[in-house]
N, C-alpha and C positions, 0 to 999 in steps of 0.2 A: 504493499498499498503507498503512494506516494506520499510523503508529507511535505509540510515548511522547513522544513529544516533539509530535506532534501533538495527542493529546490535552490534555496540560499546555496548550500553546497555547489549547484551546478553553475550556480553565478560566480560564486568566488573561482573556480576555478578555471571558468571561460576568461572571467576580468583577468585575474592573475596571471593565466599560463604555468602555474607552476604549484604544485603540490604542496611544497614547503610552503611559500607564502600563500596559499590558501589558507591553508592551516592555520596558519598565524592570525590572518585575517577571522577569522571563525570563532578564535580561542579554543584550538583545540589540537592534540597532536596528529602528525600524519599517518601513522597507521590507521588511528578513528577514521579519518577523512578517506583514505583508499578502499577502508572496509564498504564505508557508507557509497563513496562513487559505483563499486561494485553492486552491490546491493540494489540500488536504480536501475543500472544496466541489468540484471536478472530478471527485474520486476517487467522492465519494459522489453527485454530480448531484442536488446538491441545495442550497440556499442556508440558513445557518446563521444568518445574523445580520443584520441589514436598520441598515442605517446610517441616525442620526437626529442632528439640531442638538444633541441631548444625545447623544451617541455612541451606541453601539453596543446595540444591542436582538435578543435570540433569536428565531427563529421558532420555529414548531411543532417542526420536524425540527430545529433547535440546542437544543430543550427537551430533546429525547429523547436526543440524542446527546451533553448534559453530564449527564444523567444516565449513561448506558452508560460514559463516561468517569469519572465519579466511582467508579462500579462498580470497573472494570477496575484503577483508580489503588489504592484501597484493598484489593482481590485480590494487585496486586502489591506492595505495601507489607508486608501479613500473609505473602506468602509469602517475602519476604526476609527479614522477622523469624524464620521459623520457621526458615529455614534460618539465623541468626546463631544459633539456640536450641541448633540442633543441634548444630554448630559449639561453642559453650559448653557442649555436654553435658547442657541442661537439658530437653531432650527425645530422644526418637530409641528408640536399643537399647542395651541393656549384657549382651554375653553371659557367662554363668559357668560356667567348667566346674570339675567335680569326680571326682574318683575315689569309687568305692563309699566306702570308708570315711573319707574326708576329708568327708561332708557329715553324718556321723555326731557330727561334734564340735561340743558344745553353742554354742559359742561363733559357728558360723557361720550356725544360721536367725537367732540375734537379730542380727547384722552385717546380714542380708538384709532382716529386718524395721525396721532401725534407716535404713538407705537408703531403703526406699520412703516411710517417710516423709518424709524430706530433698527426696528427690526423686522425686514423684509422676507425674510426666510423663513418665520415662525407665521404658521395658518393659525388666522382666527376664528373659531367657531364662536358663534352667539346662539345661546341657548334662553327663551323666554319659561318662565312657569310663574309659580306662587310662591312664595317661602319654604314652604314644606319640602315642596317639589324640589328646589333647587339646595335646600339643605340634605334632600336625598342623594341628590347628585354629586356633591361633595364629600359625603362618605363614601359614593361606588365609583370616587374617581371620576364619575364623567363629567364633572366639573369644577375648574379648578379655581376662579374667584366667583364671585357671584355679587350685584349689588340688590339690596333688598330696602324696603320701606318698611319693615317691622324687625324688631329685634330678636334674635333666635334664643329660645332656653340653652344654658350653659353645658356644652359639650364637649368631650374632650376631644381636646386637640384641635377645636374650630374657635376660631380669632374671630371674632367682631369690633369692628370700627366704626363710632361714627364719623360719618364723611360732610353730611351736610346735614342743617337743619333750617327747612326755607318756611315762610310764612304760608298760611292757606289763604288762598281768596273765594270769593262767594262769585258762583257763576251763573248768571238768570241769562233766558231769552233776551236779545236785543229789545224787544218790545215791551219787557217787563217792567212795571212800574217804576222798581228799585235802579235799573239802568238809567234811569231819568233824575231820579230825586235821589240818588243817596247823599247823605251831606260828606263835604271835605273831608270831614274826621277821619271817616269808615264805618264802616256799618257796625251793629254791638249784633251778636248772635241772637238778644229779645225780637231784634227787628226780624227776623227771619222765622218767630215760633209761627204763623198762621202761614207759614210757607208746605208745599208740598217738594218733600225732599226726593233727588234720585240720588242713592248712594250704591257704592261696589262694594261688594262683600268678598271676602278672601275665604277659604277653605274652615279655617278654623274659628274665624269671625275675631281677630284678632291683631288686624290691620288699621288702614287709617279708617275705616269705617267704623268702629271701635272707640278711636280718639275721636271721631267727631259725635257720636252720641253722648259717651260720655260728658265733653264739652256741654251740649244740650242740655244734659241732665244736671251738668254743675250750672249753668243758666236760668233753671227754675222751672225747665219744660222737657216735653217728650217729644223728639222729632216724628212730623206727621210724614213717614216714609211711603213715597207714592209709589216707587217704581224702584228695583235693585238688578245693575246691571253687575254683569258676569268681571267686569273690568274697568279701569275709569275712565277710556277713551270713549265705552260701547256707553257710560253714565253720561257723557259728556255729547255724545249724540243726542239722546234724549232729549235734554237740554234745549240744543240746537235747535230739536223739533217743537221746542216751547211745552215739554210734558211736565216741566216744575223745575228746581234749583239744586245746586250741588255744590258742597266746596271741595275742593281739587288744589294741590300744590301750584304756589306759582310760576313754577317752571312751565305749566300746561296753557298758561296763558295764549300760546300762539297756535291753539286749537280753534277753529269753528269762530276766526276772529271776525267774519262778518256776519254771524249768527249769535253769537254771544259774547256779552259782557263781561269782566272780571272785575267787582269789584273788591277792594282791599276791606279787610278789616280793622277795627279801631285800635290803635296801639293798645290798651288794658284787654285788648283778647286773645290773650296769650295760646292760640292754634296753630301750630307748627307741625310741618311735614318732613319725617327725621329721612336720614339716605343713610343706608350702614354697607360698608364693604365685610366681606363672609369672603374665609378662606380657612384653609387648612394648614397648620405649619410642618406640612411634610412637603414631600418631591418639588425644594426649594427651587425653583430652575431660576438662572439668571434674567429669562424674559419674564418669568413670575413674579420675584423680584421688581423688576424695572416697573412692572404695570402695578405692583401693589406701592410701588413709589410715587409715580403719577398718580395714583387716587387721593395720596395722604397731601397730593399738593393742593388739589381741588379743594380739602379741608383749611389746608395755610392761607387759600384764595378768599377763605369765607370766612377767616380769624377763626377759626377752632385752633383747640392746642392740639398739635402733633403726638401721636404715639410715640412712645418709648423704642 
């Protein structure tokens, strides 16, 4: 059976044209090299070298063998380097998970573009899901990092970092009275007491839906939920259709701008939409570390304290 050591021996003998020098180059004695060469020739059933007074000379079979040996070694070297580049994070894949509303934050598409420019040989895969689904992807190693709107339970080797905490705004149809008569200081939650709410509910009822309902209860009323959308964008579609109002993260204001008016809440209404970065502290390739660093820069841009 021909092994890499046999190929290295053929290359050394062909280039040195001398068994003694070839043995020195390989770090072995001449007798073991001679036996190695004879073993290769017996395995192939051909003579690879002719022995002359001036040294070793390749036969036609030997020249063919040498070419093949160079090709195999080159491919092996390329394979080893490819593997090392993957380990360093210079190539391979990076899977990014998002909840529906998280990808709407304007900083994230910009960050993906910057990552692509810096790591052009790393393929990016985007996966959409709710917080529970993305946590499952992290555990199963099908998702490398994720952006979610809800903090997840304490799980071993899963890191959760707050990246952005943005204000919520009131989304109403353009023809709604609040779109015309909202006070300059912003709306209070009690101004919405008699409105039909369109909310979006996660699988475990623990996301922005719960944040909004709890805030209304804290303001002294139970929100009149007229419709529930499976996703935030679906809720905004219903608002645009005139079916009610909603509360959404400020970064969603780009959607349905011609049909939906976005009204700020008063400064006393501390209602915010957090955005969390979630990842497992394993398989930390260079690309993954860089991506996490870029996400932390978003936090710094918003004036939040960076993680240690």
